[in-house]
C-alpha positions as CSV (number, residue, x, y, z in Angstrom):
1,M,-34.7,1.3,-62.7
2,A,-37.8,0.4,-60.8
3,L,-40.7,-0.9,-62.8
4,K,-42.9,2.0,-61.8
5,D,-40.4,4.4,-63.4
6,V,-40.6,2.7,-66.8
7,T,-42.8,4.8,-69.0
8,T,-41.5,4.1,-72.5
9,M,-42.1,0.4,-72.7
10,K,-44.3,-2.3,-71.2
11,I,-42.4,-4.8,-69.0
12,A,-43.6,-8.1,-67.6
13,P,-44.0,-7.3,-63.8
14,K,-42.6,-10.7,-62.8
15,V,-39.3,-12.5,-63.6
16,W,-38.9,-16.3,-63.5
17,R,-36.0,-17.4,-61.4
18,N,-35.0,-20.9,-60.7
19,G,-38.5,-22.3,-60.7
20,E,-40.5,-19.4,-59.2
21,F,-41.8,-16.0,-60.1
22,I,-40.4,-13.0,-58.4
23,E,-41.1,-9.2,-58.7
24,W,-39.2,-7.4,-61.4
25,D,-37.5,-5.1,-58.8
26,N,-36.3,-8.1,-56.9
27,A,-34.5,-9.7,-59.8
28,R,-31.1,-8.5,-58.7
29,V,-27.6,-10.0,-58.3
30,H,-24.7,-9.1,-56.0
31,V,-21.9,-6.8,-57.3
32,M,-19.4,-9.7,-56.8
33,T,-21.5,-12.1,-58.9
34,H,-19.1,-14.2,-61.1
35,A,-20.9,-13.3,-64.3
36,I,-20.2,-9.6,-63.8
37,H,-16.5,-10.1,-63.4
38,Y,-15.8,-12.9,-65.8
39,G,-18.6,-12.9,-68.3
40,S,-19.9,-16.3,-67.3
41,S,-23.4,-16.1,-68.7
42,V,-25.3,-17.6,-71.6
43,F,-28.6,-16.2,-72.9
44,E,-31.2,-16.2,-75.6
45,G,-33.3,-13.6,-77.4
46,I,-36.8,-14.8,-78.3
47,R,-39.9,-13.1,-79.6
48,A,-43.6,-13.6,-79.0
49,Y,-45.9,-12.2,-81.8
50,K,-49.5,-11.0,-81.8
51,T,-51.7,-13.4,-83.8
52,D,-55.4,-14.1,-84.2
53,R,-55.1,-16.8,-81.5
54,G,-53.3,-14.5,-79.1
55,A,-49.6,-14.2,-78.3
56,A,-47.4,-16.9,-79.9
57,V,-43.7,-17.5,-79.2
58,F,-41.6,-18.1,-82.3
59,R,-39.5,-21.3,-82.2
60,L,-39.5,-21.5,-78.4
61,R,-38.1,-25.0,-78.0
62,E,-35.3,-24.4,-80.5
63,H,-34.2,-21.3,-78.7
64,M,-34.3,-22.9,-75.3
65,K,-32.5,-26.0,-76.6
66,R,-29.7,-23.7,-77.8
67,L,-29.7,-22.0,-74.4
68,L,-29.2,-25.3,-72.6
69,N,-26.5,-26.3,-75.2
70,S,-24.7,-23.0,-74.6
71,A,-24.7,-23.8,-70.9
72,K,-23.4,-27.3,-71.6
73,V,-20.4,-25.9,-73.5
74,Y,-19.5,-23.9,-70.5
75,R,-20.0,-26.7,-68.0
76,M,-22.9,-25.1,-66.3
77,D,-24.9,-27.5,-64.2
78,V,-28.4,-26.3,-65.0
79,K,-31.1,-27.6,-62.8
80,V,-34.0,-27.0,-65.2
81,E,-35.2,-29.2,-68.0
82,L,-36.2,-28.1,-71.5
83,D,-40.0,-28.6,-70.9
84,Q,-39.8,-26.7,-67.6
85,I,-38.2,-23.6,-69.0
86,C,-40.5,-23.6,-72.1
87,D,-43.6,-23.8,-69.8
88,A,-42.2,-21.1,-67.6
89,T,-41.8,-18.8,-70.6
90,V,-45.5,-19.4,-71.6
91,D,-46.7,-18.8,-68.0
92,L,-44.6,-15.6,-67.8
93,I,-46.1,-14.1,-70.9
94,K,-49.6,-15.2,-70.0
95,D,-49.4,-13.7,-66.6
96,S,-48.1,-10.4,-68.0
97,E,-51.1,-10.2,-70.4
98,M,-48.8,-9.1,-73.3
99,D,-49.9,-9.6,-76.9
100,A,-46.3,-9.4,-78.1
101,C,-42.9,-9.2,-76.4
102,Y,-39.2,-9.9,-76.4
103,I,-38.1,-12.6,-74.1
104,R,-34.7,-12.9,-72.4
105,P,-33.8,-16.1,-70.7
106,V,-30.3,-16.0,-69.1
107,I,-28.3,-18.6,-67.2
108,L,-25.4,-17.2,-65.2
109,R,-22.9,-18.1,-62.5
110,G,-23.9,-16.2,-59.4
111,L,-22.5,-15.8,-55.9
112,D,-23.0,-18.0,-52.8
113,E,-23.0,-15.3,-50.2
114,N,-22.5,-17.9,-47.4
115,K,-19.4,-19.3,-49.1
116,P,-18.2,-16.6,-51.6
117,A,-15.6,-17.5,-54.3
118,F,-14.1,-14.6,-56.2
119,G,-11.6,-16.2,-58.6
120,V,-11.6,-17.1,-62.3
121,N,-12.5,-20.7,-61.4
122,P,-16.3,-20.8,-61.9
123,F,-17.2,-24.2,-60.3
124,P,-17.7,-23.0,-56.7
125,N,-20.4,-20.5,-57.8
126,P,-24.1,-21.4,-58.1
127,V,-25.8,-21.4,-61.5
128,D,-29.0,-19.3,-61.7
129,C,-31.6,-19.2,-64.4
130,Y,-33.8,-16.1,-65.1
131,I,-36.5,-15.3,-67.7
132,A,-37.7,-11.7,-68.3
133,A,-39.9,-10.2,-70.9
134,W,-40.7,-6.7,-72.3
135,D,-42.3,-5.0,-75.2
136,W,-39.5,-4.2,-77.7
137,G,-39.9,-2.8,-81.2
138,K,-37.9,-3.3,-84.3
139,Y,-34.2,-3.5,-83.4
140,L,-32.8,-1.5,-86.3
141,G,-35.9,0.7,-86.7
142,E,-39.4,0.1,-88.2
143,E,-38.4,1.8,-91.5
144,A,-35.3,-0.4,-91.9
145,L,-37.5,-3.4,-92.8
146,E,-38.4,-1.6,-96.1
147,S,-35.7,1.0,-96.6
148,G,-32.7,-1.0,-95.4
149,V,-29.7,0.1,-93.4
150,D,-26.3,1.4,-94.0
151,V,-23.5,-0.7,-92.6
152,C,-19.7,-1.0,-92.6
153,V,-17.1,-3.7,-92.5
154,S,-15.7,-3.6,-89.0
155,S,-12.0,-3.3,-88.2
156,W,-12.6,-5.8,-85.4
157,T,-12.2,-9.5,-86.3
158,R,-14.9,-11.9,-85.2
159,I,-13.9,-14.1,-82.3
160,T,-12.4,-17.5,-83.4
161,S,-14.3,-20.6,-82.4
162,N,-11.3,-22.1,-80.6
163,S,-10.9,-19.1,-78.4
164,L,-14.6,-18.4,-77.5
165,P,-17.0,-20.9,-79.1
166,A,-19.3,-19.1,-81.5
167,V,-21.8,-21.9,-81.3
168,A,-22.6,-20.8,-77.7
169,K,-24.6,-17.6,-77.2
170,A,-22.5,-16.4,-74.3
171,G,-22.4,-13.0,-72.7
172,A,-18.6,-12.8,-73.1
173,N,-18.9,-13.2,-76.9
174,Y,-20.8,-9.9,-77.0
175,M,-17.9,-7.8,-75.8
176,N,-16.6,-8.5,-79.4
177,S,-20.0,-7.6,-80.7
178,Q,-20.0,-4.3,-78.7
179,L,-16.8,-3.2,-80.3
180,I,-18.2,-3.9,-83.7
181,K,-21.5,-2.1,-82.9
182,M,-19.8,1.0,-81.3
183,E,-17.4,1.5,-84.1
184,A,-20.2,1.4,-86.6
185,I,-22.4,3.9,-84.7
186,L,-19.5,6.3,-84.1
187,N,-18.7,6.3,-87.8
188,G,-22.3,7.0,-88.8
189,F,-23.5,3.4,-89.7
190,S,-26.4,1.4,-88.2
191,E,-24.4,-1.8,-87.9
192,G,-21.1,-3.4,-88.6
193,I,-20.1,-6.7,-90.3
194,A,-17.2,-8.6,-88.9
195,L,-14.8,-10.8,-90.9
196,D,-13.4,-14.0,-89.4
197,D,-9.7,-14.5,-88.7
198,R,-9.2,-15.7,-92.3
199,G,-10.7,-12.6,-93.8
200,Y,-14.0,-14.1,-94.8
201,V,-17.4,-12.6,-94.0
202,S,-18.7,-13.8,-90.7
203,E,-21.8,-11.9,-89.3
204,G,-23.0,-8.6,-87.8
205,S,-22.7,-7.7,-84.2
206,G,-25.9,-9.6,-83.5
207,E,-27.2,-10.8,-86.8
208,N,-26.5,-13.5,-89.4
209,L,-26.0,-12.4,-93.0
210,F,-27.4,-13.4,-96.5
211,L,-26.4,-12.4,-100.0
212,V,-28.6,-12.7,-103.1
213,N,-26.8,-13.4,-106.4
214,N,-28.7,-14.2,-109.5
215,G,-31.7,-15.4,-107.5
216,K,-29.6,-17.6,-105.2
217,L,-29.0,-17.2,-101.5
218,L,-25.5,-17.3,-100.1
219,T,-24.7,-17.3,-96.4
220,P,-21.5,-17.9,-94.4
221,P,-21.1,-21.4,-93.0
222,L,-20.8,-22.3,-89.3
223,G,-17.1,-22.5,-89.8
224,A,-16.9,-18.7,-90.3
225,S,-17.4,-18.3,-86.5
226,I,-21.1,-17.5,-86.8
227,L,-23.8,-18.2,-84.2
228,P,-26.2,-20.9,-85.6
229,G,-29.1,-18.5,-85.8
230,I,-32.7,-19.7,-85.4
231,T,-34.0,-17.0,-87.8
232,R,-31.1,-17.9,-90.2
233,D,-32.4,-21.5,-90.2
234,S,-36.0,-20.3,-90.7
235,V,-35.0,-18.2,-93.7
236,I,-33.1,-21.2,-95.2
237,Q,-36.2,-23.4,-94.8
238,I,-38.6,-20.8,-96.2
239,A,-36.3,-20.1,-99.2
240,R,-36.1,-23.8,-100.0
241,E,-39.9,-24.1,-99.8
242,L,-40.1,-21.2,-102.3
243,G,-37.7,-22.9,-104.6
244,I,-34.8,-20.5,-104.0
245,E,-31.4,-22.2,-104.0
246,V,-29.4,-21.8,-100.8
247,E,-25.6,-22.2,-100.5
248,E,-23.5,-22.0,-97.4
249,S,-20.0,-20.9,-98.5
250,N,-17.0,-18.7,-97.6
251,I,-17.7,-15.2,-98.8
252,Q,-15.0,-12.6,-99.6
253,R,-15.4,-9.0,-98.4
254,A,-15.6,-7.6,-101.9
255,A,-18.7,-9.8,-102.5
256,L,-20.6,-7.6,-100.2
257,Y,-20.2,-4.6,-102.5
258,L,-21.1,-6.6,-105.7
259,T,-24.1,-8.7,-104.6
260,D,-27.6,-8.0,-105.9
261,E,-29.2,-8.0,-102.5
262,L,-28.0,-8.2,-98.9
263,F,-29.8,-8.7,-95.6
264,F,-29.5,-9.4,-91.9
265,T,-31.4,-12.1,-90.0
266,G,-31.9,-12.4,-86.3
267,T,-34.5,-12.5,-83.6
268,A,-34.2,-8.8,-83.0
269,A,-33.4,-7.8,-86.6
270,E,-35.9,-10.3,-88.1
271,I,-35.1,-9.8,-91.9
272,T,-33.6,-6.4,-92.4
273,P,-32.3,-5.4,-95.8
274,I,-28.9,-3.7,-96.2
275,R,-28.7,-0.8,-98.7
276,S,-25.0,0.0,-98.5
277,V,-21.7,-1.3,-97.2
278,D,-18.9,1.1,-96.6
279,R,-20.9,3.7,-98.4
280,I,-21.0,1.5,-101.6
281,T,-24.6,1.0,-102.7
282,V,-25.8,-2.6,-102.7
283,G,-27.8,-3.5,-105.8
284,S,-30.4,-0.8,-106.4
285,G,-29.9,0.7,-103.0
286,K,-33.2,-0.5,-101.6
287,R,-34.9,-3.7,-100.5
288,G,-34.7,-6.3,-103.3
289,E,-37.3,-8.6,-104.7
290,I,-36.0,-11.8,-103.0
291,T,-35.6,-10.1,-99.7
292,K,-39.2,-8.9,-99.8
293,K,-40.5,-12.3,-100.8
294,L,-38.7,-13.9,-97.8
295,Q,-40.0,-11.1,-95.5
296,D,-43.5,-11.6,-96.7
297,V,-43.5,-15.3,-95.9
298,F,-41.6,-14.9,-92.7
299,F,-44.0,-12.3,-91.3
300,D,-47.0,-14.4,-92.3
301,V,-45.6,-17.4,-90.5
302,I,-44.7,-15.6,-87.3
303,H,-48.1,-13.9,-87.1
304,G,-49.9,-17.2,-87.7
305,R,-51.3,-16.3,-91.1
306,R,-49.7,-19.3,-92.9
307,P,-48.0,-22.5,-91.8
308,A,-44.3,-22.9,-91.4
309,P,-42.4,-25.0,-94.0
310,N,-43.3,-28.6,-93.8
311,D,-46.0,-27.6,-91.3
312,A,-43.3,-27.4,-88.6
313,P,-44.6,-26.3,-85.1
314,W,-42.8,-23.0,-85.0
315,L,-45.4,-21.2,-82.9
316,T,-46.2,-21.8,-79.3
317,Y,-49.6,-20.3,-78.5
318,V,-49.6,-18.8,-75.1
319,N,-53.3,-18.7,-74.5
320,E,-53.5,-22.5,-75.1
321,G,-51.6,-23.1,-71.9
322,S,-48.1,-24.3,-71.1
323,K,-49.1,-27.9,-71.4
324,K,-50.1,-27.4,-75.0
325,K,-46.9,-26.0,-76.4
326,T,-47.2,-26.1,-80.1
327,A,-49.6,-25.4,-82.9
């Protein structure tokens, strides 16, 4: 779809590719690109929020560090450094004149058209890095932040870490996520929750998960084949600052039905309450007190209205230039 045909959302007119800005319509790959056939890509989802000091990117360096770590796991020889890709993101948003946006950096194995290689072996293929940005609303709907969503436990098991490493945010992993998401939608739910290969709660198709029991937060550990979420980490830090106890532990499926509160976290989902699982009402069937308290602090932090826990530099203010990266 050409940029001029896009009428429902604002899209940054440029895309950053391997150190230069190109037109949106020119950000294309060949049909025989290795990533298309074998899923050899890693990516991130990052948000920039509107603040009184202009657009601010939430935890930019942590996201880009995870991107480069994902590439490292898959032996991708990336030619860009952390500072360079962070600066490129700031410049992209600044040039697009967007107050808020969703940012998608992706590293993929492409195709050398002068010396094409079409097999599973990825090493002969060049590694390309892109960054795009667009205006994207609330992933599970604006009303979901208050009213909550209805979810199901998926019949699809979460990928195991010794088959596809969950610590890497890889495109191939999201074929598993798509199965979870499609099953949920076709059965009338907003989202699905996957169990790991041992039957313990893992995560949603694209979100981490928290339970609230007797005022304490519970969340699956990294060993439950979850992605180490940036928003998940942010919620843990906020909770501890508020004096809320946090425990990472294995969680049985039935605990989802019996918990006081339940919510998703993620860059796209932010903090979204869950009001029912498998049509069993969670708690009072609406956003709980602890969930709202965490939401209030989280949204104040991301919009620059209050400092992050321990005054951590979680916001990168775009208008202050790519050389001055943090608050």
